[in-house]
C-alpha positions as CSV (number, residue, x, y, z in Angstrom):
1,M,6.9,-18.6,-47.9
2,A,4.3,-16.3,-46.0
3,T,6.0,-12.9,-44.7
4,P,4.6,-11.1,-41.3
5,H,1.9,-9.2,-43.5
6,I,1.2,-11.6,-46.4
7,N,0.0,-15.1,-45.9
8,A,0.8,-16.1,-49.7
9,E,3.1,-18.7,-51.0
10,P,5.5,-18.3,-54.0
11,G,3.8,-18.0,-57.2
12,D,0.4,-16.6,-55.5
13,F,1.3,-13.1,-57.1
14,A,1.4,-12.2,-60.8
15,P,4.1,-10.1,-62.0
16,A,2.0,-6.9,-61.8
17,V,-0.2,-5.7,-58.9
18,L,-2.5,-3.1,-58.7
19,M,-2.7,-1.4,-55.2
20,P,-5.4,0.7,-54.3
21,G,-5.7,1.7,-50.7
22,D,-8.9,-0.1,-49.2
23,P,-8.7,-3.7,-49.4
24,R,-12.7,-3.9,-50.0
25,R,-12.1,-1.6,-53.1
26,A,-9.3,-4.5,-53.9
27,Q,-12.0,-7.1,-53.8
28,R,-14.2,-5.2,-55.9
29,I,-11.5,-4.7,-58.5
30,A,-10.6,-8.3,-58.7
31,E,-14.5,-9.0,-59.1
32,T,-14.7,-6.6,-61.6
33,L,-11.9,-7.5,-64.0
34,M,-11.5,-11.3,-63.4
35,D,-13.8,-14.4,-63.4
36,D,-10.9,-16.3,-61.9
37,A,-10.0,-14.2,-59.0
38,R,-8.8,-16.1,-56.0
39,L,-8.0,-14.8,-52.6
40,V,-4.2,-15.3,-51.9
41,T,-3.6,-12.9,-48.6
42,D,-6.0,-11.9,-46.1
43,V,-3.6,-11.0,-43.1
44,R,-5.3,-8.1,-40.9
45,G,-7.9,-8.1,-43.7
46,M,-5.6,-6.6,-46.3
47,L,-7.2,-8.7,-49.0
48,G,-5.0,-9.7,-52.2
49,F,-6.3,-11.7,-55.3
50,T,-5.0,-13.0,-58.3
51,G,-6.3,-13.9,-61.6
52,T,-6.1,-12.9,-65.2
53,V,-7.3,-10.1,-67.3
54,D,-7.5,-10.5,-71.2
55,G,-5.7,-13.8,-70.7
56,K,-2.7,-12.3,-68.6
57,P,-2.1,-12.8,-65.1
58,L,-2.9,-9.7,-62.5
59,S,-3.2,-9.4,-58.8
60,V,-4.8,-6.5,-56.7
61,M,-4.0,-6.1,-53.2
62,G,-4.6,-3.2,-50.6
63,S,-2.1,-1.3,-49.2
64,G,-4.0,0.6,-46.5
65,M,-3.8,4.3,-45.7
66,G,-0.5,6.5,-45.6
67,Q,3.3,5.7,-46.4
68,P,4.4,3.4,-43.8
69,S,1.5,0.6,-44.6
70,C,2.2,1.2,-48.3
71,T,5.8,0.8,-47.8
72,I,5.3,-2.7,-45.7
73,Y,3.5,-4.3,-48.6
74,A,5.2,-2.9,-51.5
75,T,8.6,-4.1,-49.7
76,E,7.4,-7.5,-49.1
77,L,5.7,-7.9,-52.7
78,F,8.9,-6.8,-54.2
79,S,11.4,-8.6,-52.3
80,Q,9.3,-11.8,-51.5
81,F,7.2,-12.7,-54.2
82,G,8.5,-12.2,-57.2
83,V,6.4,-8.8,-58.2
84,E,8.0,-6.4,-60.7
85,R,5.4,-3.8,-60.9
86,I,3.2,-2.2,-58.5
87,I,0.4,0.3,-59.9
88,R,-1.3,2.3,-57.2
89,V,-4.9,3.1,-58.0
90,G,-6.8,5.3,-55.9
91,T,-8.1,8.4,-55.4
92,A,-6.6,12.4,-54.8
93,G,-7.4,15.7,-54.2
94,G,-6.7,18.3,-57.1
95,I,-4.4,21.3,-56.6
96,A,-3.9,22.7,-59.5
97,K,-6.3,24.8,-61.6
98,Q,-6.7,22.8,-64.6
99,V,-7.5,19.5,-62.7
100,K,-11.5,19.0,-62.3
101,I,-13.3,16.4,-60.3
102,G,-13.5,13.0,-62.1
103,D,-10.2,13.6,-64.4
104,I,-7.4,11.2,-63.9
105,V,-3.8,12.2,-62.7
106,V,-0.8,9.7,-63.8
107,A,1.7,10.8,-61.4
108,T,5.1,11.3,-63.1
109,G,6.8,12.1,-59.6
110,A,5.7,12.3,-55.8
111,H,7.0,15.3,-53.8
112,T,6.4,14.7,-50.0
113,D,6.5,16.1,-46.7
114,S,7.2,12.7,-44.9
115,A,10.7,11.8,-43.7
116,M,10.6,8.4,-45.2
117,N,12.4,8.5,-48.3
118,Q,14.9,11.5,-46.7
119,L,16.4,8.7,-44.8
120,R,17.3,6.4,-47.8
121,I,20.7,8.2,-48.9
122,P,21.7,10.6,-46.3
123,G,22.8,14.0,-47.4
124,V,20.7,13.7,-50.8
125,N,17.2,15.0,-51.5
126,F,15.8,11.8,-53.0
127,S,13.6,12.3,-56.2
128,A,10.4,10.0,-56.1
129,V,9.4,9.2,-59.8
130,A,7.5,6.9,-61.4
131,D,9.0,4.1,-63.8
132,F,8.8,6.1,-67.3
133,H,7.7,2.9,-69.2
134,L,4.6,2.3,-67.1
135,V,3.8,6.3,-67.3
136,Q,4.2,6.0,-71.1
137,A,2.0,2.8,-71.5
138,A,-0.8,4.5,-69.0
139,Y,-0.8,7.7,-71.6
140,Q,-1.1,5.7,-74.7
141,A,-3.8,3.8,-73.4
142,S,-5.6,7.0,-72.3
143,R,-5.4,8.2,-76.3
144,T,-7.1,5.1,-77.6
145,A,-10.9,4.9,-78.1
146,Q,-11.4,1.4,-76.2
147,A,-9.3,2.9,-73.1
148,A,-10.0,6.4,-73.0
149,P,-11.3,7.5,-69.7
150,D,-14.2,9.9,-69.5
151,G,-12.5,12.6,-67.6
152,T,-9.3,14.4,-68.9
153,V,-5.9,13.1,-68.0
154,H,-3.4,15.0,-66.8
155,V,0.6,13.8,-66.7
156,G,2.9,15.2,-64.1
157,T,3.8,15.7,-60.4
158,I,1.7,15.2,-57.2
159,I,2.4,15.5,-53.3
160,S,2.3,12.7,-51.1
161,R,1.3,13.9,-47.3
162,D,1.8,12.1,-44.1
163,H,-1.3,14.3,-42.7
164,F,-4.8,14.1,-43.9
165,Y,-6.4,17.1,-41.6
166,F,-3.4,19.3,-41.1
167,T,-1.8,21.6,-43.8
168,P,0.7,24.2,-43.1
169,E,-0.8,27.6,-44.2
170,Q,-0.6,28.7,-48.1
171,Q,1.3,25.3,-48.9
172,T,-1.3,24.3,-51.4
173,E,-1.7,27.4,-52.9
174,R,2.0,27.5,-53.5
175,L,2.1,23.7,-54.7
176,A,-0.5,24.7,-57.3
177,R,1.9,27.8,-58.1
178,Y,4.7,25.3,-58.9
179,G,2.4,22.9,-61.0
180,V,1.6,20.2,-58.8
181,L,-1.4,18.4,-59.9
182,A,-2.9,16.4,-56.7
183,V,-2.4,15.5,-53.3
184,E,-2.4,11.8,-51.6
185,M,-0.6,9.6,-49.3
186,E,1.2,6.9,-50.8
187,A,2.9,7.3,-54.1
188,A,6.2,9.0,-52.8
189,A,7.0,5.8,-50.6
190,L,5.8,3.3,-53.3
191,Y,8.2,5.0,-55.8
192,G,11.1,4.8,-53.1
193,V,10.5,1.5,-52.4
194,A,10.7,0.3,-56.3
195,A,13.7,2.3,-56.6
196,E,15.4,0.3,-53.9
197,L,14.3,-3.0,-54.6
198,G,14.5,-2.5,-58.5
199,G,10.9,-2.7,-59.1
200,Q,8.5,-0.7,-61.4
201,A,5.8,1.7,-60.0
202,L,3.4,4.1,-60.9
203,A,0.3,5.8,-59.5
204,V,-3.0,6.2,-61.7
205,L,-5.7,8.5,-59.7
206,T,-9.1,9.7,-59.8
207,V,-9.7,13.2,-58.7
208,S,-12.4,12.8,-56.1
209,D,-12.4,16.4,-54.8
210,H,-10.3,19.6,-55.1
211,L,-8.4,21.7,-52.1
212,L,-8.7,25.0,-53.9
213,D,-12.3,24.7,-55.1
214,H,-14.6,22.6,-53.1
215,S,-17.7,22.8,-55.7
216,G,-18.7,19.7,-56.8
217,D,-16.8,17.0,-54.8
218,M,-17.6,13.2,-55.0
219,S,-19.5,11.8,-52.6
220,A,-18.5,8.6,-50.8
221,A,-20.7,6.5,-53.0
222,E,-19.1,8.3,-56.2
223,R,-15.5,7.7,-55.0
224,E,-16.3,3.9,-55.0
225,T,-17.8,3.9,-58.5
226,R,-16.0,6.6,-60.5
227,F,-12.5,4.8,-60.9
228,H,-13.2,2.6,-63.6
229,G,-11.3,5.1,-66.2
230,A,-8.3,5.1,-64.2
231,L,-8.4,1.3,-63.8
232,R,-8.5,0.8,-67.5
233,L,-5.2,2.8,-67.5
234,A,-3.5,1.0,-64.8
235,V,-4.3,-2.5,-66.2
236,A,-2.9,-1.2,-69.6
237,A,0.3,-0.4,-67.2
238,A,0.5,-3.4,-65.6
239,H,0.3,-5.4,-68.6
240,S,2.9,-3.2,-70.9
């Protein structure tokens, strides 16, 4: 039955859901991947579609921006619609020196400055980590000629921030020193929801800009077209 934020029915979602932030990107992904995509939810303009890819069922739905929004949709998908796996596909800002524009980050874990996961288990610093099997599937796909993306694939930790425009002085530099690959705004909360509800989650991210080296940052148009490599890895994880 429908929830406050998803007006779908049982069986409308596939076991695996790709989750970009932008609902319009969700629509483009559905139209790109599926010949049989059908709209299954559109509450508040947050579009969700279901179809098949290579004969296997797959859904795609937007999450909105930020960890609170992502948490709402992930919680309802896992708990009410039989979804087993959610793979976030989106963009990220590079932090580590070896990460370049157009590269792909498979996020094994997500540090965060948010309090959302701190509230889960009082007295514990919760570790927001991806599902190992999804990480493995995405990485293995990156090594095959059929799915290998144009950019380099990096596997490691990221940070999910609550603020887009505010960053404490020298924080990014220290994160780089600790090997953090990139920054985005949703993965830590998604990983927390998956852990709570027994689901599987992963973030596969295209690096669209670099916080410590701004030469060659993607334009707004490029952000919408240069995510196909990450998308192939996300589909491989979804169908693993």
